[in-house]
Each structure stands twice: as structure tokens, then as C-alpha cells.
C-alpha positions in Angstrom: -27.4 23.2 9.1 -24.4 24.5 11.0 -23.3 28.0 10.0 -25.3 27.6 6.8 -23.5 24.3 6.0 -25.0 20.9 5.8 -23.9 18.7 8.7 -21.5 15.8 8.0 -21.4 12.5 9.8 -19.0 9.6 9.8 -20.6 6.2 10.6 -17.9 3.6 11.4 -19.5 0.2 10.9 -22.2 1.7 8.7 -22.8 -1.4 6.6 -23.8 -3.4 9.6 -27.3 -4.1 11.0 -27.5 -1.0 13.2 -25.1 1.1 11.1 -27.2 0.8 7.9 -30.3 2.0 9.8 -28.4 4.9 11.3 -27.0 6.0 7.9 -30.6 5.9 6.5 -31.9 8.0 9.4 -29.1 10.6 9.1 -29.7 11.0 5.4 -33.4 11.5 6.2 -32.3 14.3 8.5 -30.5 16.0 5.7 -27.0 15.0 7.0 -24.2 14.0 4.6 -22.9 10.6 5.5 -19.6 8.8 5.1 -20.1 5.1 5.8 -16.8 3.4 6.8 -16.8 -0.4 6.9 -14.3 -3.2 6.3 -17.2 -5.6 5.5 -15.9 -8.2 7.9 -19.4 -8.6 9.3 -21.2 -5.7 7.6 -22.6 -6.3 4.1 -22.5 -4.0 1.1 -26.0 -4.9 0.1 -27.4 -3.3 3.3 -26.4 0.1 1.9 -26.8 -0.5 -1.9 -30.0 1.6 -2.0 -28.3 4.4 0.1 -25.5 4.6 -2.5 -28.0 6.2 -4.9 -28.4 9.1 -2.5 -26.2 12.1 -3.4 -25.4 12.7 0.3 -24.0 9.2 0.9 -20.4 8.0 0.5 -19.2 4.4 1.1 -15.6 4.0 2.3 -14.3 0.4 2.5 -11.6 0.6 5.2 -10.7 -0.8 8.6 -10.7 1.7 11.5 -7.7 -0.2 13.0 -5.6 1.2 10.1 -5.1 4.9 10.8 -4.9 5.7 7.0 -8.7 5.5 6.7 -8.9 9.1 7.9 -7.4 10.3 4.6 -10.5 9.1 2.8 -12.8 11.3 4.8 -13.6 15.0 4.5 -11.7 17.7 6.4 -14.8 19.0 8.0 -16.8 16.5 10.1 -19.5 17.3 12.7 -20.4 13.9 14.1 -18.6 10.6 14.4 -20.6 7.5 15.3 -18.5 4.5 16.3 -20.4 1.3 15.6 -17.3 -0.6 14.3 -17.2 -3.9 16.0 -18.7 -7.4 15.5 -21.5 -7.6 18.0 -22.7 -11.2 18.3 -20.7 -14.0 20.0 -20.5 -16.0 16.8 -19.0 -13.0 14.9 -16.7 -11.5 17.6 -15.3 -14.9 18.7 -14.4 -15.8 15.1 -11.5 -13.4 15.3 -11.1 -12.3 18.9 -7.8 -10.4 18.3 -9.4 -8.2 15.7 -12.5 -7.7 17.9 -10.4 -6.4 20.8 -8.2 -4.3 18.5 -11.3 -2.8 16.9 -12.6 -1.6 20.3 -9.3 -0.3 21.5 -7.1 0.8 18.5 -10.1 1.5 16.3 -11.8 3.6 19.0 -8.5 5.5 19.6 -8.2 6.3 15.9 -11.7 7.5 15.7 -11.3 9.6 18.8 -8.2 11.2 17.3 -10.2 11.9 14.2 -12.9 13.6 16.3 -10.1 15.7 18.1 -8.6 16.8 14.8 -11.9 17.6 13.1 -13.6 19.1 16.1 -16.4 16.5 15.8 -18.7 15.2 18.5 -18.0 11.5 19.1 -20.6 8.8 20.0 -19.4 5.4 21.1 -21.8 2.5 20.9 -20.9 0.4 23.9 -22.9 -2.6 25.1 -24.8 -4.2 28.0 -22.1 -6.8 27.9 -20.0 -4.5 30.0 -22.2 -5.7 32.9 -21.3 -9.3 32.2 -23.4 -11.8 34.0 -25.0 -9.2 36.3 -25.5 -9.6 40.0 -27.5 -6.3 40.1 -30.9 -6.3 38.4 -32.0 -4.3 36.5 -28.7 -2.9 35.4 -28.1 0.8 36.1 -25.2 2.8 34.6 -23.5 3.0 38.0 -23.2 -0.8 38.2 -19.6 -1.9 37.6 -20.5 -5.3 36.3 -19.5 -8.9 36.7 -17.3 -9.6 33.7 -14.8 -12.5 33.1 -11.6 -10.9 31.8 -10.3 -14.3 30.6 -13.3 -16.1 29.2 -14.3 -16.5 25.5 -16.5 -13.4 25.5 -13.7 -11.1 27.0 -12.5 -9.9 23.6 -15.8 -8.1 23.2 -16.8 -7.3 26.8 -13.4 -6.0 27.9 -12.8 -4.3 24.6 -15.9 -2.2 25.0 -15.0 -1.4 28.6 -11.6 -0.2 27.4 -13.3 1.8 24.7 -15.4 3.6 27.3 -12.3 4.4 29.3 -10.6 5.8 26.2 -13.6 8.0 25.3 -13.9 9.4 28.8 -10.1 10.0 29.0 -10.4 12.1 25.9 -13.3 14.0 27.5 -11.5 14.6 30.7 -8.5 15.9 28.8 -10.7 18.3 26.8 -9.7 16.5 23.6 -13.1 15.5 22.3 -16.8 16.0 23.0 -18.0 12.4 23.6 -21.2 10.5 24.2 -21.5 6.8 25.2 -24.5 4.5 24.8 -24.8 1.0 26.3 -27.0 -0.9 23.9 -29.1 -3.8 25.1 -30.4 -6.6 22.8 -31.7 -5.0 19.6 -33.4 -6.7 16.7 -35.2 -5.9 13.5 -34.9 -6.0 9.7 -31.4 -6.4 8.2 -30.1 -8.7 10.9 -27.9 -11.4 9.4 -29.5 -14.9 9.5 -26.1 -16.4 10.5 -25.1 -14.0 13.2 -26.0 -16.3 16.0 -28.2 -13.9 17.9 -31.2 -15.3 19.6 -33.9 -13.5 17.6 -32.4 -14.2 14.2 -31.7 -17.8 15.2 -35.2 -18.5 16.3 -37.0 -16.8 13.4 -34.9 -18.4 10.7 -35.2 -21.9 12.3 -39.0 -21.4 12.6 -39.4 -20.3 9.0 -37.3 -23.2 7.8 -39.3 -25.6 9.9 -36.1 -26.9 11.6 -35.6 -27.5 15.3 -35.4 -24.4 17.3 -32.3 -24.3 19.5 -32.5 -23.0 23.0 -29.3 -22.8 25.0 -29.9 -23.8 28.6 -33.4 -24.4 29.9 -34.8 -21.2 28.3 -35.4 -19.4 31.6 -32.6 -16.9 31.0 -34.1 -13.4 30.3 -33.4 -10.7 27.8 -35.0 -7.3 27.0 -35.5 -6.8 23.2 -35.5 -3.3 21.7 -36.7 -2.8 18.1 -34.1 -1.2 15.8 -36.1 2.0 15.0 -36.4 2.8 18.7 -32.7 2.4 19.2 -31.7 4.5 16.3 -34.0 7.3 17.6 -32.1 7.1 20.9 -28.7 7.3 19.2 -29.8 10.4 17.3 -31.1 12.0 20.4 -27.9 11.3 22.4 -25.8 12.7 19.6 -27.8 15.9 19.7 -27.8 16.2 23.5 -26.3 19.5 24.6 -26.3 19.2 28.3 -23.5 18.3 30.8 -21.5 15.2 30.0 -24.0 12.4 31.0 -21.6 9.5 31.1 -22.8 6.2 29.7 -26.5 5.9 28.9 -28.4 2.7 28.8 -30.7 2.1 25.8 -32.9 -0.9 25.5 -36.4 -2.1 26.2 -37.1 -2.7 29.9 -39.8 -5.2 29.1 -38.1 -8.5 30.2 -39.0 -12.0 29.0 -37.5 -15.4 29.0 -36.0 -17.0 25.9 -38.7 -19.7 26.1 -41.4 -17.0 26.0 -39.7 -15.5 22.9 -39.8 -18.8 21.2 -43.6 -19.1 21.9 -44.2 -15.7 20.3 -42.2 -16.5 17.2 -43.9 -19.8 16.7 -47.3 -18.0 17.0 -46.3 -15.4 14.5 -44.9 -17.8 11.9 -47.3 -20.6 12.4 -44.3 -22.9 12.5 -44.5 -26.4 13.9 -40.8 -26.6 14.7 -39.8 -28.5 17.7 -37.6 -27.1 20.5 -34.2 -28.7 21.4 -32.0 -27.7 24.3 -28.3 -27.4 24.2 -25.7 -26.5 26.8 -25.5 -22.9 27.9 -22.4 -21.2 26.5 -19.7 -20.1 28.9 -20.3 -16.7 30.6 -23.7 -16.4 29.0 -25.7 -13.9 31.2 -28.6 -15.3 33.1 -30.6 -12.1 33.3 -30.5 -8.9 31.3 -32.7 -5.8 31.7 -31.8 -2.1 31.4 -32.7 0.6 33.8 -33.4 3.5 31.3 -34.2 6.3 33.8 -31.1 8.3 32.6 -32.3 8.1 28.9 -35.8 9.1 29.9 -34.7 12.1 32.0 -31.9 13.5 29.7 -33.3 12.6 26.3 -37.0 12.1 26.7 -36.3 8.7 25.2 -38.1 5.3 25.7 -38.9 2.5 23.2 -42.5 2.5 21.9 -42.5 -0.5 19.6 -44.1 -3.6 21.2 -42.4 -6.9 20.9 -45.3 -8.3 18.8 -45.1 -5.4 16.4 -41.3 -5.6 16.1 -41.2 -9.4 15.7 -43.9 -9.2 13.0 -41.8 -6.7 11.0 -38.7 -8.8 11.5 -40.4 -12.1 10.5 -41.7 -10.3 7.4 -38.2 -9.2 6.5 -36.7 -12.6 6.9 -39.5 -14.2 4.9 -38.8 -11.7 2.0 -35.1 -12.4 2.3 -35.7 -16.2 2.0 -37.9 -15.7 -1.0 -35.3 -13.5 -2.8 -32.4 -15.8 -2.1 -34.1 -19.2 -2.7 -32.5 -21.0 -5.7 -34.6 -21.3 -8.9 -34.5 -23.8 -11.7 -36.3 -23.9 -15.0 -39.1 -26.5 -15.3 -41.8 -27.0 -17.9 -41.2 -23.6 -19.3 -41.5 -21.7 -16.0 -39.4 -21.0 -12.9 -40.1 -22.8 -9.7 -38.5 -22.9 -6.4 -36.4 -25.9 -5.3 -36.1 -26.7 -1.6 
């Protein structure tokens, strides 16, 4: 409550993987939520259940178009900017829109924060570090990003978004927070988003070949979605001196090949592994230094990879069962492959 009033939050990109979890967590905290999404990569079904909640409003709009602000309440306390495709398959499908979402969309949301007096949280990314030459990555590291490669629309877009947010802060125009998110996984991921966790799990469950790009020795650090959402909520509530960007991810590092082994063990799959060429500019190592998040927010992930993968496998298994085609046969329904 703020001055006896229920807090109000705008979640841009709220129908996406992370956004839907964040909307749910905010509602659980008693916050009224306006979910803004153009459904380019988000899916309405991820928030169908939330639409039954009296404190939830869905707004289909694109943050690139400034007119979306007219569909939001005059009083807003918090703005979370998660509005951008976040996997290479998705953001490379329309690189122009990806870049404009990070630049123009972020500017529009920052202006909304300025006008409404709302605190603004930008979800940036570990991709701002590019293919890092410093390991693990600290917030002070300036990165090794290709500004002309196929991933630049996302990497450079997020770097520009951080610049815009900090410029608004320095000018006293908005109260801002920035989080750099490392690989996050969990229920509600799209099976076709091209991320390594969703790819491996869906291929294992289907019994098809599991695709590893490169030799599988490249590393990632995987954070379960519930832990990440807890971190976003803590950062938004943080009342201290402007902290600058804050890394959030799981510092437990493992190779892609090791991830495959864990998924195969959890699913009991007999899928074979096939290797393909490593995509251009794909990072070789990725691991967050989370000292800043620990010190400022008391935050650290607590879900083990085994626990998180088990929940994610369960969710994908249920999704496959719900979406599998059915035909009538001998008076009863049965699945067809």
C-alpha cells in the first residue's frame, strides 16, 4: 500500500516467459497489474488464468507505438520493461523490430515513468558482455560485443537501453533500476524459442536427436525462473543509492554437454546427440559474478539445477500431453503420434 492506495505496476512484455511469472508474483503481492504485450513472441495463454484476477488487466499493444500509454492508468508506481524477444531465433527473425523495441520502446516507457512518477526497472541481459574475455563477468566489465554481427540487434539494443535509462537517471527524470539477466529457464518457456534448455528437453521427450552446437564444451549458468523473479522484485523495492546494473543469474557453471547428460537422466530418453556448427558470435563461456546482488539485495538463487530441470521437464511433458492430437477409435479417444 502507498498512502493507503494499492500499488500499480505496468509489465511490458508481460505475456512472455518471464513476464507472466512476474505478473503472477506481483498479483500475489497485492499489486494491481497492467500487462502490455504485442504478442509477437509472448502468448496470451500464459496469462489466461491471470485474467480471472480482478487486479489484472491485459493490454495488447506495442511499446514502440507511443499511443499505448493512453490505455494505462494515470497513477502508476512501478514499470517493468521486459518487452523484447530474448532468444536468438526470436530476435533475429525481425532484427529491426528487436532493435527498435530496446531503443524506442525503452524511451517510451521511460517517458511514461517520468510522467507518472513511477520507478522503472529495465531487464537487460548478459549478452551485453558479448563473448567475454573476462570470467566470471562483473558489472564493471565493458564486454566484447560485435556491433555488426547477427546478434547485434539484441546485444547493442540492450546496451543502448541501459544508456537511455542511466541518462534519465542522471537528468533526474526517472528513478531507474537495471538488471542484467543470465540464462533463465523454467515452466512456460516456448518449445520453439531456440534456447538450449527448451531445445534439449523437447528433443529428449520426443526421442529425436539432441542438437549440440559446437563440441558442447561452451559453458552457461542456468537460473531457475522463480529465483530470478524474486531478484527482480527485490531490485524494484531497493531504496538505496543508485546501484547501476546488477547481474542476476546462477553462478553454478556447467558445459552444454553436461546439461544434456542431466536432461537425458531425468527424462530417461535414449536420444542420440548430433553436433552442428557453432553460430556466429555465440559466447564460449558465461558465468555471472553476483556479489552486487548479494550485498545490496541479499539475493542469490537457491533452486538446484536438478530441481529446476525436473519442474521444467514436468511442465513440457504436461504441455505435450495437452496439445497432442486426438482421434476417435473404437468408441474412445486415443493419441496419434
